[in-house]
C-alpha positions in Angstrom: 24.7 14.0 -13.8 24.4 10.4 -14.7 26.0 9.5 -11.3 23.4 11.6 -9.5 20.6 9.8 -11.5 22.1 6.4 -10.6 22.3 7.2 -7.0 18.8 8.6 -7.0 17.5 5.4 -8.7 19.3 3.3 -6.2 17.9 5.3 -3.4 14.3 4.9 -4.7 14.8 1.2 -5.2 16.3 0.9 -1.7 13.4 2.8 -0.1 11.0 0.5 -1.9 12.9 -2.5 -0.8 12.9 -1.2 2.8 9.2 -0.6 2.7 8.6 -4.1 1.4 11.0 -5.7 3.9 9.5 -3.8 6.8 5.9 -4.4 5.6 3.5 -5.6 8.3 -0.1 -6.4 8.5 -2.0 -3.6 10.3 -5.6 -3.3 11.5 -7.5 -0.2 12.7 -7.6 0.7 16.3 -11.2 -0.6 16.8 -9.7 -4.1 16.7 -7.8 -4.8 19.9 -7.5 -7.3 22.7 -10.7 -7.8 24.7 -12.9 -6.5 21.9 -16.5 -7.7 21.4 -17.6 -8.8 18.0 -21.2 -8.9 16.9 -22.8 -12.3 17.3 -25.1 -14.0 14.8 -24.0 -12.0 11.8 -21.1 -11.9 9.3 -18.2 -9.9 10.8 -16.0 -7.7 8.6 -12.3 -7.6 9.5 -10.1 -5.2 7.6 -6.7 -3.6 7.5 -3.6 -2.9 5.4 -0.6 -4.7 4.1 1.7 -4.7 1.1 -0.4 -4.7 -2.2 -1.0 -8.2 -3.4 -0.3 -9.8 0.0 -2.6 -12.6 1.0 -4.0 -12.1 4.4 -5.7 -14.8 6.5 -7.9 -14.1 9.5 -8.9 -17.0 11.7 -10.9 -17.3 14.9 -11.6 -20.7 16.4 -12.1 -23.1 13.5 -13.3 -20.3 11.2 -11.1 -18.5 8.8 -11.2 -16.2 5.8 -8.7 -15.0 3.2 -8.3 -11.9 1.1 -5.6 -10.1 -1.0 -4.5 -6.6 -0.3 -5.5 -4.4 -3.2 -3.4 -1.9 -5.0 -3.7 0.6 -2.1 -2.8 -2.1 0.4 -6.4 -2.4 1.8 -7.8 -5.8 2.5 -11.2 -7.0 4.0 -12.4 -10.4 5.0 -15.8 -11.6 6.2 -15.8 -14.0 9.1 -18.8 -16.2 9.4 -21.5 -15.5 11.9 -20.8 -17.0 15.4 -22.9 -17.5 18.5 -22.3 -15.5 21.7 -19.4 -16.6 23.7 -15.6 -16.7 24.0 -13.0 -15.9 24.9 -11.3 -16.4 21.5 -8.0 -15.5 19.9 -8.2 -13.7 16.6 -5.1 -14.5 14.4 -4.2 -12.3 11.4 -1.4 -13.6 9.1 -0.1 -11.4 6.3 3.4 -10.0 5.8 3.5 -10.3 9.6 1.3 -11.8 12.3 -1.0 -10.1 14.7 -3.1 -11.7 17.4 -5.9 -10.4 19.6 -6.7 -12.2 22.8 -9.8 -12.4 25.1 -12.2 -11.7 22.2 -15.9 -12.2 22.8 -18.9 -12.5 20.6 -22.0 -10.6 21.9 -24.0 -7.5 21.3 -22.2 -4.3 20.1 -23.8 -0.9 20.4 -22.5 2.5 19.2 -23.0 5.2 21.9 -22.9 8.6 20.4 -24.0 12.2 20.9 -22.9 15.1 23.2 -22.1 15.4 26.9 -25.0 13.5 28.4 -23.8 10.5 26.4 -20.2 11.1 27.2 -21.1 11.5 30.9 -19.2 8.9 32.9 -20.3 6.5 35.6 -17.9 8.4 37.9 -20.0 11.6 37.4 -23.4 9.9 37.8 -25.5 9.0 40.9 -23.8 6.9 43.6 -20.4 6.6 41.7 -18.6 4.7 44.6 -21.4 2.1 44.9 -21.8 1.7 41.2 -18.1 1.3 40.4 -17.6 -1.1 43.3 -20.5 -3.3 41.9 -19.1 -3.1 38.3 -18.0 -6.7 38.2 -19.2 -7.5 34.7 -16.1 -8.8 32.8 -18.1 -9.5 29.7 -19.1 -5.9 29.3 -16.4 -4.0 27.3 -16.0 -0.4 26.3 -13.8 1.5 23.9 -13.6 5.3 23.9 -13.0 7.1 20.6 -10.8 10.2 20.9 -12.1 13.7 19.9 -10.8 14.2 16.4 -12.6 16.2 13.7 -11.4 15.7 10.1 -11.8 17.3 6.7 -12.4 13.9 4.9 -13.4 10.4 6.1 -10.6 8.8 8.1 -9.5 5.2 8.0 -8.5 5.0 11.6 -8.4 6.8 15.0 -5.3 7.9 16.8 -5.8 5.9 20.0 -8.0 3.6 22.0 -8.4 0.1 23.1 -11.2 -2.1 24.5 -11.5 -2.1 28.3 -12.9 -4.9 30.3 -15.5 -3.8 32.8 -14.3 -3.9 36.4 -14.4 -1.6 39.5 -11.1 -0.2 38.3 -12.3 0.7 34.8 -16.1 1.2 34.7 -16.0 4.7 36.2 -14.7 6.0 32.9 -17.4 4.3 30.7 -20.2 6.2 29.2 -22.8 6.0 32.0 -25.8 5.7 29.7 -24.1 3.0 27.7 -22.9 1.2 30.8 -26.3 1.0 32.5 -27.9 0.0 29.2 -25.4 -2.8 29.0 -26.0 -4.0 32.5 -29.7 -4.2 31.9 -29.2 -5.9 28.6 -26.9 -8.5 30.0 -29.2 -9.4 32.9 -31.9 -10.3 30.3 -29.8 -11.8 27.5 -26.8 -13.2 29.4 -24.4 -12.4 26.6 -21.3 -10.1 26.3 -22.0 -6.5 25.5 -19.6 -4.2 23.7 -19.9 -0.4 23.8 -18.3 1.9 21.3 -18.2 5.4 22.9 -17.9 7.9 20.1 -19.2 11.1 21.6 -18.2 14.7 22.3 -19.8 17.2 24.8 -21.4 20.3 23.4 -21.6 19.1 19.8 -24.4 19.7 17.3 -26.0 16.9 15.3 -24.6 18.1 11.9 -21.0 17.1 12.4 -22.0 13.5 13.2 -23.9 13.2 9.9 -22.5 11.9 6.6 -23.1 13.1 3.0 -25.5 10.1 2.3 -27.6 11.3 5.2 -27.8 14.9 4.2 -28.5 14.0 0.6 -31.4 11.8 1.7 -33.4 14.7 3.2 -34.8 17.4 0.8 -35.4 19.8 3.7 -31.7 20.0 4.3 -30.7 21.0 0.8 -29.1 24.2 2.2 -26.5 21.9 3.7 -26.3 19.1 1.1 -25.8 21.7 -1.6 -22.7 22.9 0.2 -21.1 19.7 1.3 -18.0 20.3 -0.7 -17.2 23.3 1.5 -17.5 21.4 4.8 -15.3 21.1 6.7 -12.3 23.1 5.8 -9.0 23.8 7.7 -8.2 27.3 8.8 -4.9 29.0 8.3 -3.5 27.0 11.3 -4.6 23.7 9.9 -7.5 23.3 12.5 -11.0 22.2 11.7 -14.1 23.5 13.4 -15.5 20.4 15.0 -19.1 21.8 14.8 -19.2 21.9 11.0 -21.2 19.4 9.1 -19.3 16.1 8.4 -16.4 16.9 10.7 -17.1 14.3 13.4 -18.5 11.7 11.1 -15.2 12.0 9.2 -13.0 11.7 12.2 -14.9 9.6 14.7 -17.5 7.5 12.9 -16.1 6.7 9.4 -13.1 4.9 11.0 -15.5 2.5 12.7 -17.3 1.5 9.5 -18.0 -1.4 8.8 -17.3 -2.8 12.2 -20.3 -5.0 12.9 -22.8 -3.5 15.4 -26.3 -4.2 16.5 -27.4 -0.6 16.6 -26.9 2.9 18.0 -27.7 4.8 21.1 -28.0 8.6 20.8 -28.2 11.3 23.4 -28.0 14.8 21.9 -30.0 17.9 21.1 -29.1 20.5 23.7 -26.8 22.2 21.2 -29.6 22.3 18.5 -32.2 23.6 20.9 -34.5 26.2 19.3 -34.7 24.5 15.9 -38.0 22.8 16.4 -39.0 20.4 13.7 -35.9 21.1 11.7 -34.2 18.9 14.2 -36.4 16.1 13.2 -35.1 16.5 9.6 -31.6 16.4 10.9 -32.2 13.3 12.9 -33.7 11.7 9.9 -30.5 12.5 8.0 -28.3 11.1 10.7 -30.2 7.8 10.9 -30.5 7.4 7.2 -26.8 8.1 6.7 -25.5 5.7 9.4 -27.8 2.9 8.1 -26.5 3.5 4.6 -22.8 3.2 5.4 -23.4 0.2 7.7 -25.6 -1.3 5.0 -28.3 -2.0 7.5 -31.7 -0.5 6.7 -33.2 -1.9 9.9 -30.4 -0.8 12.3 -32.0 0.0 15.6 -31.6 3.7 16.7 -32.6 4.4 20.3 -32.3 7.9 21.7 -33.0 9.9 24.8 -35.5 12.7 24.9 -33.9 15.8 26.5 -34.7 16.4 30.2 -36.5 19.6 31.4 -34.0 22.3 32.2 -34.0 26.0 33.1 -32.2 27.6 30.2 -32.2 31.0 32.1 -33.8 32.9 29.2 -34.6 36.6 29.4 -37.9 38.0 30.6 -40.6 38.8 28.0 -43.5 41.0 29.0 -42.6 40.5 32.6 -42.7 36.7 32.3 -39.9 34.2 32.0 -39.4 33.3 28.3 -39.3 29.6 27.5 -36.6 28.3 25.3 -37.3 26.1 22.3 -37.1 22.9 24.3 -40.7 21.9 23.7 -39.9 22.1 20.0 -37.0 19.7 20.4 -39.3 17.4 22.3 -41.8 17.5 19.5 -39.0 16.8 16.9 -37.7 13.9 19.0 -41.1 12.4 19.4 -41.7 12.7 15.6 -38.6 10.7 15.1 -40.5 7.7 16.3 -42.2 7.7 12.9 -38.9 6.4 11.5 -38.9 2.6 11.7 -36.8 0.8 14.2 -36.4 3.8 16.5 -37.2 4.2 20.2 -37.2 7.1 22.7 -36.4 7.1 26.4 -38.4 9.9 28.2 -36.7 11.6 31.1 -39.1 14.3 32.3 -39.2 12.7 35.8 -35.5 12.3 36.3 -34.3 15.8 35.4 -32.5 18.5 37.3 -33.8 22.0 36.4 -30.5 23.5 37.5 -28.2 21.0 35.8 -28.2 20.2 32.1 -26.5 16.9 33.0 -29.0 15.1 35.2 -27.0 12.5 37.2 -29.5 9.7 37.1 -28.1 7.9 34.2 -29.2 4.6 35.7 -32.8 5.0 34.6 -31.8 6.4 31.3 -29.8 3.3 30.4 -32.6 1.1 31.8 -35.2 2.8 29.6 -33.1 2.5 26.5 -32.6 -1.2 27.3 -36.4 -1.7 27.6 -36.8 -0.4 24.0 -34.0 -2.7 22.8 -35.2 -5.8 24.7 -38.7 -5.4 23.3 -38.1 -4.3 19.7 -34.6 -5.7 18.9 -34.5 -8.8 21.0 -38.2 -9.8 20.9 -39.1 -9.7 24.6 -42.9 -9.5 24.2 -43.8 -9.3 27.9 -42.3 -5.8 28.5 -43.9 -2.4 28.8 -41.1 -0.5 27.3 -42.4 3.1 26.9 -44.4 5.6 28.8 -47.7 7.0 27.4 -47.4 8.6 24.0 -50.2 10.8 22.7 -52.4 9.1 20.2 -55.5 11.1 19.5 -58.1 13.6 20.9 -61.8 14.0 20.7 -63.8 17.1 21.7 -66.9 16.3 23.8 -68.8 19.5 24.8 -66.5 21.5 27.0 -64.0 18.7 27.5 -61.3 17.0 25.4 -60.7 13.3 25.7 -57.1 12.1 25.1 -56.1 8.6 24.0 -52.6 7.2 24.4 -50.4 4.4 23.2 -48.3 2.5 25.7 -50.7 2.9 28.7 -49.3 -0.4 30.1 -51.3 -1.4 33.2 -53.0 1.9 33.2 -52.6 5.7 33.4 -51.7 7.1 36.8 -50.3 10.1 38.6 -46.8 9.2 39.6 -46.9 11.0 42.9 -50.5 10.5 43.7 -51.3 14.2 43.2 -53.6 15.7 40.6 -52.3 15.4 37.1 -50.0 18.4 36.4 -48.9 20.6 33.5 -52.0 20.2 31.3 -53.3 23.3 29.6 -56.3 23.8 27.3 -57.3 26.5 24.7 -60.3 27.4 22.7 -60.4 29.1 19.3 -58.7 32.1 20.7 -55.5 30.0 21.1 -55.0 31.2 24.7 -53.9 28.3 26.9 -55.0 28.2 30.5 -54.2 25.6 33.3 -56.5 22.7 33.0 -57.9 19.9 35.2 -57.0 16.4 33.9 -58.4 13.2 35.2 -57.9 9.5 34.3 -61.1 7.8 33.0 -60.3 4.2 32.0 -57.5 4.4 29.5 -58.2 8.0 28.6 -57.6 11.4 30.1 -60.4 14.0 30.2 -59.2 17.6 30.2 -61.2 20.7 30.9 -61.0 24.2 32.4 -63.4 26.8 33.7 -64.2 29.4 31.1 -63.2 27.3 28.2 -66.6 26.2 26.8 -65.4 25.2 23.3 -62.0 23.7 23.7 -59.8 23.1 20.6 -56.4 22.0 21.8 -54.5 20.5 24.8 -50.9 20.8 25.6 -49.0 18.7 28.1 -45.7 19.5 29.8 -45.2 22.2 27.2 -42.6 24.2 29.0 -38.8 23.7 29.5 -39.2 23.5 33.3 -42.3 21.2 33.3 -41.8 18.0 35.2 -45.3 16.4 34.9 -46.5 13.5 36.9 -48.4 11.5 34.3 -47.1 8.0 33.8 -48.2 4.4 33.3 -48.4 2.0 36.3 -45.0 0.6 35.2 -43.5 3.9 36.2 -42.6 5.2 32.7 -43.4 8.9 32.2 -45.5 10.3 29.5 -43.8 12.4 26.8 -44.7 16.1 26.4 -47.0 16.8 23.5 -49.5 19.2 22.0 -52.6 18.5 19.9 -52.3 21.7 17.8 -49.7 22.9 15.3 -50.0 26.6 16.1 -46.9 28.7 15.8 
């Protein structure tokens, strides 16, 4: 018995010794060769080593030190650096790790469902676009699809890819075209973190801090301890709240980023203004864990699409898409957000419109104007501001009229409807008068409300002279 105890003790000591002898400094997958680090702000670098080990991280003439805590975790803060490179990042602990071809520039998280995951290869003119993708200071890393039952510290695979004709085809198209437009104006490196998954709802991307910040979501926040759980086969439903935050966002925190791009909502269609509450939770939660209350969050309004709904009273029934548009537009009330409208670049038979070039460009306009201070840009299409009833007409005012309101195709303004107190909407005539639009219809002598583009298949032609389309809206709140 004593011999067995002795051998066991020796074995334990030996295993501990082997663990110590083989200890090496490790960093999460988000750190790799060719990565882009955020310029002009303190950059956290973290990883693991033997408890108590002193770890030094250096880049250029800057360096920082930290000791691994009792769990082996260490974190250093590199000082802010200007855009540029390439640099070598050196990490010295129980072993040495080096990352080469490291740049400082602008880093953006690209998240959401399939329209964000959609690649350059699947977008318009893929051969021409990839052949022209000679932007070696644009970099991209794709995060693998992994749900998790608790926040993870790392992802299973991935590395930063340098943009070239050989690699750009697999980049997120929206992110890539955003980066191209950003770089042309800022002339700095751009890093894209592609953490996205087709068909996913918004709830799995949201963290507990986000859910807890929105009283309207108490039905979710009160049950967070039950989300997500593994089934009898050890699998996790990737659509359950927290699952993708745990597996695909938490491992990235606190990697320094400038902001987030978001393209999602198709899988939450039909929820109306509840989707606004969920977006509020997502934004609040991400800003909380990144400790950045002013983190930019720019998103894409869903494009018109024929959801092939059943017939009701002999007429095609619309989906809840206008309700999602309304929720997305309401999100602009949250500071430091922006919305790219896509009603003019849709495909009614394809939920994945291939024109991602303009989507990326429109997101870049929001960023350039509101994050990077380019004051000479018209960055949004017309957004409804107010209405005034004048006799049998309604006068509409807009923000972001730019050089003026116009019909994009030169035809009469389309998809305006008007209603009186009976709440029955009829097609309306709409004309531009100065910076306003006057709406009227025969038979409606006492108008009360106007709706614009209020149908899932509506592709209206109202825009500003800069070519940016107006967002769908309604002036009423009738159910």
